[in-house]
C-alpha atoms as a printed R data frame, in Angstrom:
    type eleno elety resid chain resno       x       y       z
1   ATOM     1    CA   MET     A     1   4.666  18.740 -19.294
2   ATOM     2    CA   ALA     A     2   2.021  17.643 -16.340
3   ATOM     3    CA   THR     A     3   2.444  19.667 -13.286
4   ATOM     4    CA   ILE     A     4   1.798  19.294  -9.376
5   ATOM     5    CA   THR     A     5   1.202  22.036  -6.841
6   ATOM     6    CA   TYR     A     6   2.212  22.326  -2.812
7   ATOM     7    CA   VAL     A     7   1.756  25.050  -0.884
8   ATOM     8    CA   VAL     A     8   4.958  25.539   1.448
9   ATOM     9    CA   GLN     A     9   3.741  24.669   4.636
10  ATOM    10    CA   LYS     A    10   5.125  26.324   8.433
11  ATOM    11    CA   GLN     A    11   7.862  22.876   8.823
12  ATOM    12    CA   PHE     A    12   9.317  23.800   5.279
13  ATOM    13    CA   HIS     A    13   9.677  27.941   6.148
14  ATOM    14    CA   GLN     A    14  13.192  29.316   5.844
15  ATOM    15    CA   GLN     A    15  14.317  25.898   4.719
16  ATOM    16    CA   PRO     A    16  15.616  24.851   1.037
17  ATOM    17    CA   LEU     A    17  13.660  22.955  -1.587
18  ATOM    18    CA   LYS     A    18  15.904  20.095  -0.959
19  ATOM    19    CA   ALA     A    19  14.561  19.755   2.499
20  ATOM    20    CA   PHE     A    20  11.187  19.644   1.238
21  ATOM    21    CA   PHE     A    21  12.524  16.466  -1.231
22  ATOM    22    CA   ASP     A    22  13.998  14.923   1.536
23  ATOM    23    CA   PHE     A    23  11.032  14.809   3.670
24  ATOM    24    CA   TYR     A    24   9.004  13.409   1.221
25  ATOM    25    CA   HIS     A    25  11.853  11.147   0.839
26  ATOM    26    CA   VAL     A    26  12.973  11.736  -2.974
27  ATOM    27    CA   GLY     A    27  16.168  10.339  -3.970
28  ATOM    28    CA   LYS     A    28  18.957  12.394  -5.213
29  ATOM    29    CA   LYS     A    29  18.794  11.003  -8.536
30  ATOM    30    CA   ASN     A    30  15.233  12.177  -8.562
31  ATOM    31    CA   GLN     A    31  15.665  15.453  -6.958
32  ATOM    32    CA   TYR     A    32  17.908  16.244  -9.999
33  ATOM    33    CA   LYS     A    33  15.948  15.021 -12.508
34  ATOM    34    CA   LEU     A    34  12.740  16.983 -10.845
35  ATOM    35    CA   THR     A    35  14.205  20.384 -10.999
36  ATOM    36    CA   LEU     A    36  16.297  19.742 -14.696
37  ATOM    37    CA   GLU     A    37  12.591  18.953 -16.027
38  ATOM    38    CA   GLY     A    38  11.293  22.406 -13.872
39  ATOM    39    CA   VAL     A    39  10.539  23.016 -10.440
40  ATOM    40    CA   PHE     A    40   9.006  26.575  -9.675
41  ATOM    41    CA   VAL     A    41   8.666  28.485  -6.465
42  ATOM    42    CA   ASP     A    42   5.944  31.341  -6.903
43  ATOM    43    CA   GLY     A    43   6.308  31.197 -10.958
44  ATOM    44    CA   LEU     A    44  10.294  31.152 -10.393
45  ATOM    45    CA   LYS     A    45  12.649  28.944 -11.707
46  ATOM    46    CA   ALA     A    46  14.297  26.993  -8.467
47  ATOM    47    CA   HIS     A    47  16.894  24.487  -7.887
48  ATOM    48    CA   THR     A    48  17.366  22.379  -4.414
49  ATOM    49    CA   GLN     A    49  19.522  25.344  -2.669
50  ATOM    50    CA   THR     A    50  16.279  27.964  -3.048
51  ATOM    51    CA   VAL     A    51  14.604  28.631   0.395
52  ATOM    52    CA   LEU     A    52  11.478  28.847   0.442
53  ATOM    53    CA   SER     A    53   8.544  30.773   2.724
54  ATOM    54    CA   GLN     A    54   5.395  29.881   4.171
55  ATOM    55    CA   GLY     A    55   2.329  30.074   1.977
56  ATOM    56    CA   GLN     A    56   4.661  30.193  -1.480
57  ATOM    57    CA   VAL     A    57   3.575  27.872  -4.189
58  ATOM    58    CA   ILE     A    58   5.640  24.704  -5.049
59  ATOM    59    CA   THR     A    59   4.754  23.792  -8.930
60  ATOM    60    CA   ILE     A    60   6.750  20.585 -10.288
61  ATOM    61    CA   THR     A    61   6.541  19.796 -13.795
62  ATOM    62    CA   MET     A    62   6.933  16.072 -15.113
63  ATOM    63    CA   PRO     A    63   6.741  14.454 -18.299
64  ATOM    64    CA   GLU     A    64   3.187  13.222 -19.386
65  ATOM    65    CA   MET     A    65   2.649   9.685 -20.046
66  ATOM    66    CA   VAL     A    66   1.829   7.971 -23.359
67  ATOM    67    CA   LEU     A    67  -1.925   6.752 -22.646
68  ATOM    68    CA   ASP     A    68  -3.238   3.877 -24.707
69  ATOM    69    CA   PHE     A    69  -4.714   1.448 -23.015
70  ATOM    70    CA   LYS     A    70  -7.557  -1.021 -24.205
71  ATOM    71    CA   PRO     A    71 -10.781  -0.679 -22.313
72  ATOM    72    CA   LYS     A    72 -10.246  -2.552 -18.784
73  ATOM    73    CA   ALA     A    73 -13.259  -3.845 -15.848
74  ATOM    74    CA   PRO     A    74 -13.943  -0.800 -13.403
75  ATOM    75    CA   ILE     A    75 -12.302  -0.307 -10.305
76  ATOM    76    CA   ASP     A    76 -14.065  -0.027  -6.969
77  ATOM    77    CA   VAL     A    77 -12.555   3.127  -5.727
78  ATOM    78    CA   VAL     A    78 -12.599   3.409  -1.728
79  ATOM    79    CA   TYR     A    79 -10.967   7.394  -1.658
80  ATOM    80    CA   GLU     A    80  -9.200   9.344  -4.298
81  ATOM    81    CA   ASP     A    81  -7.645  12.962  -4.130
82  ATOM    82    CA   GLU     A    82  -4.808  14.848  -5.875
83  ATOM    83    CA   ASP     A    83  -2.343  12.713  -4.224
84  ATOM    84    CA   ILE     A    84  -3.591   9.211  -3.422
85  ATOM    85    CA   LEU     A    85  -5.633   6.788  -5.021
86  ATOM    86    CA   ILE     A    86  -6.979   3.609  -3.072
87  ATOM    87    CA   VAL     A    87  -8.902   0.850  -4.360
88  ATOM    88    CA   ASP     A    88 -10.489  -2.338  -3.590
89  ATOM    89    CA   LYS     A    89  -9.122  -5.238  -5.340
90  ATOM    90    CA   PRO     A    90 -11.134  -8.608  -5.877
91  ATOM    91    CA   ILE     A    91  -9.412 -11.878  -5.337
92  ATOM    92    CA   GLN     A    92  -8.295 -13.832  -8.368
93  ATOM    93    CA   LEU     A    93  -6.557 -10.351  -9.591
94  ATOM    94    CA   LEU     A    94  -2.762  -9.511  -9.496
95  ATOM    95    CA   VAL     A    95  -1.570  -5.864  -8.406
96  ATOM    96    CA   HIS     A    96   1.450  -6.594 -10.946
97  ATOM    97    CA   THR     A    97   1.446  -8.440 -14.180
98  ATOM    98    CA   ASP     A    98   3.277 -11.399 -14.277
99  ATOM    99    CA   GLY     A    99   3.792 -11.343 -18.206
100 ATOM   100    CA   VAL     A   100   1.126 -13.843 -18.598
101 ATOM   101    CA   ALA     A   101  -2.324 -12.422 -17.311
102 ATOM   102    CA   LYS     A   102  -3.919 -10.562 -19.643
103 ATOM   103    CA   ASP     A   103  -5.472  -8.460 -16.587
104 ATOM   104    CA   ASP     A   104  -4.180  -7.201 -13.547
105 ATOM   105    CA   LEU     A   105  -5.234  -4.104 -11.099
106 ATOM   106    CA   ASN     A   106  -2.267  -1.680 -12.402
107 ATOM   107    CA   GLN     A   107  -4.045  -1.719 -15.880
108 ATOM   108    CA   ARG     A   108  -7.324  -1.318 -14.434
109 ATOM   109    CA   VAL     A   109  -5.952   1.729 -12.549
110 ATOM   110    CA   ALA     A   110  -4.212   3.044 -15.525
111 ATOM   111    CA   TYR     A   111  -7.116   2.812 -17.602
112 ATOM   112    CA   TYR     A   112  -9.276   4.236 -14.994
113 ATOM   113    CA   MET     A   113  -6.959   7.298 -15.014
114 ATOM   114    CA   ALA     A   114  -6.764   7.257 -18.310
115 ATOM   115    CA   LYS     A   115 -10.203   7.899 -18.454
116 ATOM   116    CA   GLN     A   116 -10.488  11.258 -16.556
117 ATOM   117    CA   GLY     A   117  -7.608  12.480 -18.596
118 ATOM   118    CA   TYR     A   118  -4.744  12.269 -15.783
119 ATOM   119    CA   LYS     A   119  -1.418  12.547 -17.645
120 ATOM   120    CA   LEU     A   120   0.968  11.175 -14.926
121 ATOM   121    CA   GLU     A   121   1.821   7.679 -14.162
122 ATOM   122    CA   VAL     A   122   0.029   6.385 -11.201
123 ATOM   123    CA   LEU     A   123   1.626   3.335  -9.250
124 ATOM   124    CA   PRO     A   124   1.316   1.149  -6.042
125 ATOM   125    CA   ALA     A   125   2.780   1.633  -3.009
126 ATOM   126    CA   HIS     A   126   2.542  -1.716  -1.948
127 ATOM   127    CA   ARG     A   127   1.555  -5.438  -2.667
128 ATOM   128    CA   LEU     A   128  -1.401  -7.594  -1.992
129 ATOM   129    CA   ASP     A   129  -1.647 -11.266  -2.665
130 ATOM   130    CA   LYS     A   130  -3.643 -12.424  -5.675
131 ATOM   131    CA   ASP     A   131  -5.802 -14.704  -3.721
132 ATOM   132    CA   THR     A   132  -6.331 -11.406  -0.724
133 ATOM   133    CA   SER     A   133  -8.655  -8.930  -1.252
134 ATOM   134    CA   GLY     A   134  -8.679  -5.266  -0.150
135 ATOM   135    CA   MET     A   135  -7.076  -2.212  -0.171
136 ATOM   136    CA   VAL     A   136  -4.113  -1.347  -2.830
137 ATOM   137    CA   ILE     A   137  -3.039   2.209  -2.282
138 ATOM   138    CA   TYR     A   138  -1.869   4.137  -5.143
139 ATOM   139    CA   ALA     A   139   0.494   6.828  -5.307
140 ATOM   140    CA   LYS     A   140  -0.509   9.634  -8.221
141 ATOM   141    CA   HIS     A   141   2.755  10.943  -8.446
142 ATOM   142    CA   VAL     A   142   6.386  10.793  -7.969
143 ATOM   143    CA   LEU     A   143   6.086  12.516  -4.134
144 ATOM   144    CA   ALA     A   144   3.501  10.622  -3.032
145 ATOM   145    CA   LEU     A   145   4.982   7.274  -4.063
146 ATOM   146    CA   SER     A   146   8.357   7.888  -2.298
147 ATOM   147    CA   TYR     A   147   6.656   9.105   0.683
148 ATOM   148    CA   LEU     A   148   3.993   6.680   0.890
149 ATOM   149    CA   SER     A   149   6.730   3.736  -0.142
150 ATOM   150    CA   ASN     A   150   8.694   4.961   2.722
151 ATOM   151    CA   LEU     A   151   5.763   4.968   5.464
152 ATOM   152    CA   PHE     A   152   5.628   1.600   4.464
153 ATOM   153    CA   GLU     A   153   9.051  -0.094   4.752
154 ATOM   154    CA   THR     A   154   9.625   1.931   7.817
155 ATOM   155    CA   HIS     A   155   6.340   0.231   9.182
156 ATOM   156    CA   GLN     A   156   4.618   3.562   9.747
157 ATOM   157    CA   MET     A   157   1.622   2.545   8.371
158 ATOM   158    CA   GLY     A   158  -1.305   0.858  10.459
159 ATOM   159    CA   LYS     A   159  -2.645  -1.927   9.041
160 ATOM   160    CA   THR     A   160  -5.300  -4.654   9.851
161 ATOM   161    CA   TYR     A   161  -6.748  -7.101   7.999
162 ATOM   162    CA   ILE     A   162  -9.870  -9.246   8.690
163 ATOM   163    CA   ALA     A   163  -9.645 -13.400   8.605
164 ATOM   164    CA   LEU     A   164 -11.833 -15.900   9.120
165 ATOM   165    CA   THR     A   165  -9.850 -19.557  10.777
166 ATOM   166    CA   SER     A   166 -10.616 -22.582  12.292
167 ATOM   167    CA   PRO     A   167 -12.772 -21.766  15.202
168 ATOM   168    CA   ASN     A   168 -11.940 -22.365  19.238
169 ATOM   169    CA   VAL     A   169  -9.181 -19.913  19.290
170 ATOM   170    CA   ARG     A   170  -8.043 -20.601  23.064
171 ATOM   171    CA   GLN     A   171  -6.428 -16.844  23.434
172 ATOM   172    CA   LYS     A   172  -8.802 -14.164  22.674
173 ATOM   173    CA   ARG     A   173  -5.787 -11.737  22.048
174 ATOM   174    CA   GLY     A   174  -2.262 -12.668  20.784
175 ATOM   175    CA   ARG     A   175   1.059 -11.734  19.616
176 ATOM   176    CA   ILE     A   176   3.057 -13.578  17.467
177 ATOM   177    CA   ASP     A   177   6.382 -12.654  16.966
178 ATOM   178    CA   LYS     A   178   8.090 -15.342  14.848
179 ATOM   179    CA   ALA     A   179  10.793 -14.884  11.784
180 ATOM   180    CA   ILE     A   180   9.645 -15.968   8.307
181 ATOM   181    CA   GLY     A   181  11.530 -17.483   5.333
182 ATOM   182    CA   SER     A   182  11.203 -19.315   2.331
183 ATOM   183    CA   SER     A   183  10.754 -23.212   2.435
184 ATOM   184    CA   ARG     A   184  13.744 -25.376   1.062
185 ATOM   185    CA   HIS     A   185  11.405 -28.050  -0.193
186 ATOM   186    CA   GLU     A   186   7.988 -26.532  -1.107
187 ATOM   187    CA   ASP     A   187   6.734 -23.391  -2.888
188 ATOM   188    CA   LYS     A   188   5.882 -21.567   0.706
189 ATOM   189    CA   GLN     A   189   6.785 -19.540   3.947
190 ATOM   190    CA   ILE     A   190   7.824 -20.922   7.008
191 ATOM   191    CA   ILE     A   191   8.723 -20.051  10.538
192 ATOM   192    CA   HIS     A   192  12.292 -19.990  10.201
193 ATOM   193    CA   GLU     A   193  14.603 -18.189  13.110
194 ATOM   194    CA   GLN     A   194  17.324 -16.886   9.920
195 ATOM   195    CA   GLY     A   195  13.838 -15.754   8.745
196 ATOM   196    CA   GLN     A   196  13.299 -11.693   8.262
197 ATOM   197    CA   SER     A   197  11.525 -11.000  11.353
198 ATOM   198    CA   ALA     A   198   8.059 -10.539  11.465
199 ATOM   199    CA   LEU     A   199   5.017  -9.211  14.231
200 ATOM   200    CA   SER     A   200   1.329  -9.742  13.935
201 ATOM   201    CA   THR     A   201  -1.273  -9.383  16.634
202 ATOM   202    CA   TYR     A   202  -4.344 -10.856  16.734
203 ATOM   203    CA   GLU     A   203  -7.928 -10.264  18.408
204 ATOM   204    CA   VAL     A   204 -10.814 -12.523  18.266
205 ATOM   205    CA   LEU     A   205 -14.174 -10.690  17.155
206 ATOM   206    CA   GLU     A   206 -16.346 -13.889  17.122
207 ATOM   207    CA   ASP     A   207 -15.833 -17.586  17.508
208 ATOM   208    CA   LYS     A   208 -18.487 -20.141  16.229
209 ATOM   209    CA   ASN     A   209 -18.889 -23.319  15.693
210 ATOM   210    CA   ALA     A   210 -17.546 -23.394  12.099
211 ATOM   211    CA   PHE     A   211 -15.127 -20.176  12.164
212 ATOM   212    CA   ALA     A   212 -13.549 -17.567  14.446
213 ATOM   213    CA   ARG     A   213 -13.270 -14.224  12.851
214 ATOM   214    CA   LEU     A   214 -10.083 -12.115  13.693
215 ATOM   215    CA   SER     A   215  -8.669  -8.770  13.428
216 ATOM   216    CA   VAL     A   216  -4.830  -8.982  12.432
217 ATOM   217    CA   SER     A   217  -2.991  -6.316  12.562
218 ATOM   218    CA   ILE     A   218   0.673  -6.658  11.172
219 ATOM   219    CA   LEU     A   219   3.975  -4.694  11.848
220 ATOM   220    CA   GLY     A   220   6.268  -5.324   8.282
221 ATOM   221    CA   GLY     A   221   4.668  -7.348   5.421
222 ATOM   222    CA   ARG     A   222   6.485 -10.721   4.805
223 ATOM   223    CA   LYS     A   223   5.018 -12.818   2.080
224 ATOM   224    CA   HIS     A   224   2.150 -14.247   3.095
225 ATOM   225    CA   GLN     A   225   2.814 -13.153   7.279
226 ATOM   226    CA   ILE     A   226  -0.793 -13.508   8.162
227 ATOM   227    CA   ARG     A   227  -1.350 -17.215   6.654
228 ATOM   228    CA   VAL     A   228   2.045 -18.548   8.264
229 ATOM   229    CA   HIS     A   229   1.420 -16.928  11.430
230 ATOM   230    CA   LEU     A   230  -2.149 -18.185  12.017
231 ATOM   231    CA   ALA     A   231  -0.707 -21.418  10.564
232 ATOM   232    CA   PHE     A   232   1.523 -21.816  13.383
233 ATOM   233    CA   ILE     A   233  -1.024 -21.171  16.236
234 ATOM   234    CA   GLY     A   234  -3.240 -23.852  14.965
235 ATOM   235    CA   HIS     A   235  -5.628 -21.681  13.309
236 ATOM   236    CA   PRO     A   236  -5.172 -21.304   9.465
237 ATOM   237    CA   ILE     A   237  -7.423 -19.074   7.376
238 ATOM   238    CA   LEU     A   238 -10.252 -21.059   6.151
239 ATOM   239    CA   GLY     A   239  -9.270 -21.484   2.278
240 ATOM   240    CA   ASP     A   240  -6.241 -21.576   2.412
241 ATOM   241    CA   THR     A   241  -5.209 -25.074   1.282
242 ATOM   242    CA   LEU     A   242  -1.235 -24.061   1.132
243 ATOM   243    CA   TYR     A   243  -1.180 -23.668   4.968
244 ATOM   244    CA   GLY     A   244  -3.562 -26.603   6.115
245 ATOM   245    CA   GLY     A   245  -6.862 -23.962   5.787
246 ATOM   246    CA   LEU     A   246 -10.366 -25.715   6.160
247 ATOM   247    CA   PRO     A   247 -12.416 -25.685   3.138
248 ATOM   248    CA   TYR     A   248 -13.725 -22.478   1.993
249 ATOM   249    CA   ASP     A   249 -14.752 -20.417  -1.276
250 ATOM   250    CA   ARG     A   250 -11.913 -18.420  -1.212
251 ATOM   251    CA   LEU     A   251  -8.991 -17.426   0.812
252 ATOM   252    CA   ALA     A   252 -10.967 -15.211   3.888
253 ATOM   253    CA   LEU     A   253  -8.476 -13.045   4.333
254 ATOM   254    CA   HIS     A   254  -9.174  -9.123   3.749
255 ATOM   255    CA   PHE     A   255  -7.386  -5.722   3.757
256 ATOM   256    CA   HIS     A   256  -9.878  -4.030   6.414
257 ATOM   257    CA   ARG     A   257  -8.398  -0.893   7.484
258 ATOM   258    CA   VAL     A   258  -4.997   1.776   7.400
259 ATOM   259    CA   SER     A   259  -3.898   4.504   8.795
260 ATOM   260    CA   PHE     A   260  -1.268   6.846   8.240
261 ATOM   261    CA   VAL     A   261  -0.351  10.315   7.905
262 ATOM   262    CA   HIS     A   262  -1.253  12.187   4.800
263 ATOM   263    CA   PRO     A   263   1.459  13.188   2.519
264 ATOM   264    CA   ARG     A   264  -0.402  16.371   2.011
265 ATOM   265    CA   SER     A   265  -2.208  17.685   4.736
266 ATOM   266    CA   LEU     A   266   0.473  15.663   7.399
267 ATOM   267    CA   GLU     A   267  -2.598  14.577   9.485
268 ATOM   268    CA   LYS     A   268  -3.610  11.264  10.330
269 ATOM   269    CA   VAL     A   269  -6.548   9.297   8.107
270 ATOM   270    CA   THR     A   270  -8.102   6.156   8.152
271 ATOM   271    CA   PHE     A   271  -9.713   4.315   5.928
272 ATOM   272    CA   LYS     A   272 -11.852   0.965   5.432
273 ATOM   273    CA   SER     A   273 -12.759  -1.468   3.145
274 ATOM   274    CA   ASN     A   274 -16.067  -3.437   3.794
275 ATOM   275    CA   VAL     A   275 -15.571  -7.200   4.421
276 ATOM   276    CA   PRO     A   276 -16.534  -9.567   1.700
277 ATOM   277    CA   PHE     A   277 -17.124 -12.546   3.991
């Protein structure tokens, strides 16, 4: 069995173990499964109603993964600690397998972790389109995954992308609050009143003859949100043939900056990825 440990912080003092699990948004089934497999407080077997004291050590045991991976291409690590792994995804690479491609980012990450002897399953907390480059945040255990997934779902992740678009953007700062839905006639997304709410804000960083460079922040993360929103205001992303972008050697969209409250320190952290264009 593999283990992860947490030191009880002040906010959980005199609180039941369940409150600790609830804070990390661990579901009831997973709480039961974890306590069944073995949760210990200062070395003593615990259950969800065990009362915690500041400074105690919670040890959670979990089954080890069967690690048998063929060699994969190396990954570009932006940041790593005992809870999270942030990697830079190149373009033309899926995060999750589609059942056809022989390579994806998850397999590369699994191979990287296996080489280090890490025994727990490492999973992404979000997605990134195949043609978009930039950071993908992985959770190194179930508590981190539940916690990070909730941050994404409740819009508590500060997400900023860099995009190149057609030039001569009229407004140097803007807000695009338009719902997005799937087109009935094409394999693409469209602005649709009955779609899912989507908010993007942008700032023009530079505007040249050939292109404009924009910083775009999003609330939520609908499929193709930035691509659809920028096309809606008449400035599709370079290389975005699906939404009318000017020719370019790639889709000029990169997940550049992310800010969130770290699952262990509970302090705000910010990470950046170098923009490749």
